[in-house]
N, C-alpha and C positions, 0 to 999 in steps of 0.2 A: 310315256310314250303313247295315245287314243291307239287304240284300234287300226285305225288306217296308219300307223306310222311305221306300228310294229310287222306289218302285212308286207311293207318296203323294205324295211332295215333285213326283215328275217330273210327276207331269200338270197340276199346281201352277205352274210353274214358267213364266214374264215369258218372251215368244214375245219371243226377241232381231230387232236392228234387223235384222239382215242377213237373216235366215231371214224376215223380213215387208217385204222391199223400202224397208225404211229406210235403207238404204246402212252403212256399214262391213262388216269384214272375217270370214269365221266365226275364232274361237278356236282356240288352238293347242292348248286341251288340255280335257275335256269337265267339260258343268256339275258334275258326281258328284264328277270326280277335284277340280273345288276347292274349292263346298259341303262336303266331307271335310275341306281340310286350313282352310280358315276356322273350321269344329266346333271340332277338335283346338285351335288354337290357342286360344279361347275356354273351351274347356274344360280347357285344362289347363293354361295364360295364362305360355304360353312368348314367346319373343319373336321376332318374325319372323325374323330372321336364325336365327332356332333351329330352322325347319322342316327336322323327318327327310324323307332325301335319297329316301326311297319316292314323297314328294309334288313337285309341279310347285315347281320355284323356286319362292323367298321372295318376289323381286321379282312376279313371273306373279302370283304371289297374292294381293301385297295389291293390283297392279293390278287385280286381279279386284274386290276389297272391297271399294277407295275409286270403282273406275264403277260397283257398286251401292249405296252408300253415294252418291251423288251425281244420280246419277239415279233413285232413287229408289227403284230394284228392288225390293231388298231387305222397305223396306215394302210397296212388293206386295206380296210372297210373306209375307212375316208376314198380314198380313191374310186373305189366303186362304184359312192353315191356320185362322188363328179364327175364320172361316167353315166351316172345315168341322168343324172341332173342337165350334162349339156346333152344327149340327146334328147332328150324333153324338148330342146330350145329348138335343137333340130341342125345341131355341130359335129364335127368329127367327136372320137373318145378323147384322141389328143388334142391339144391347142395347138398354133400355128405361133402364140405373137404373147408376150405375157411384161407386164408393169410389176418393178420392182419399188419400194419404199422402205422404206426404217421407223419405226416407234422409238420414240422413251419413258421408260413406266418406271416408273417407284419400285423399289424392292423393299421387300419387310425383313426382319431383324435377323428371317432363316435363310438368306442367302448368304451367301459365302463370299469373303469377301475377293477371294479369286474370280468367282464369278460374277461380278460386276464393277460398274465405271461412274463415271463422272460426266453425262451432259454440260458442257458449261454454258452452252448457246437459252437452252429449257433450263440449266439450276437442277436439272434432276439425279439423285444420287439413287439408282437401279442397275439397270437392264436394257438393253437396243433390240428391240425382234424387228426381223427383219423378212419381211413379207413379198415371197413372189405369187399374185395373183392370172389367172388367164382375164381376157377383157368376153368373151362371149359377145361378139360384135366382128367387125371386119382386123384382118391384119395393116400395125400401124406402122410408121418409121419407128427406126430405134428412138427413145429419148431422150433426147441429150440437154445437159443444164447448161445454156454459154456464160463460157468464160468472161466475160466480162459485163455480164450482170453480177450487182451484190443484192442480197439479202431475197428475200421472195422471189419468185418467178413462178408464175403457174405455167403448168405443162400441161402439154395434148396427155388427154384420160388418164392422166395424176388422181382424179377422182374419183377414179374407178377402186385401186385399192386401198383412199379415203379412206372407202365408203365400207370394207370389208375390213379395218379396223375401227371404224362405229360400230359394227358388227359384232365385236368381239368385248366391247365394254358394254353391248348388254351382258354377258356372264360377269357378275360380279366377282366371281374366282381370277380374272386374267384384270380388273380393274387394276392390281397393284399384283405384282411378281409373289408369292409367296413361295417358291417349288426352291430348290435346294439345290435342284441339280437343274441345268437346261435340259436335257431331253422329255422332265417332268414338266417343262413348260408347254415344251411343245408339242405332249399331247393333248395334254389340258388344250388347247388349241384347237388339236384338231379333233377332239370331242365336241368344241363348240360350236368348230364345220360344221357336223356328225348333225347337231339338231338342227341345226339351219337349214341342214339340203334337207335333211326326211319328212322336217313339215313342210317344205317347200315341193318334193316328191308325193304327199300323200294329199295335201292339198288341190293337185293337179287332177289323181286320182279323183277325185271327188269330184269337176267340174263337169257340167252335160254335155253326154255327145251333143256336135252341132253337124243335124242329117241334112240336107241338101238336096233338092229336086234334082231330078230328072238324071 
């Protein structure tokens, strides 16, 4: 992360249990190091054991990732960043409309048969991601697919969620599903969005203020 990104993320981080008197012990590495390491893995699609030497040891990074996944801390940070992005766009913290779509993605051999399937339409053996996004715009009518139309049909504002899927594919860890557990796949998606939103907020903070006369 750049210093500008860290300034955004640092103020939105969940408070660790040991610091708020809920037990536990201080971590051996700072959050910036850990978050940078997780973001590097998600962005470059490396294996955990291939973590570069200038990051903390990979078992410590994975333990951090797993703890934040299991305790919901990654979701908490993700949601705080989303609220900050929406506020910067002049929107309310909670969206009043959303768009849902799915994406079939090939699964690696590490994905168990119990959590994978076959998309006959796209000839893909893997998992299907279902995504609900906000519109960052005006409230829409409910988007429905007409029952008397076969094949592809362009639906209003569907491009919004399709663009989000395209954002995910910039993260190499999400080009294919490598995760044994579906909740791990979900956490990787959240980390990808955390990186995107923090960069967006940092870029906005660097914009020069516009002065108006009078």
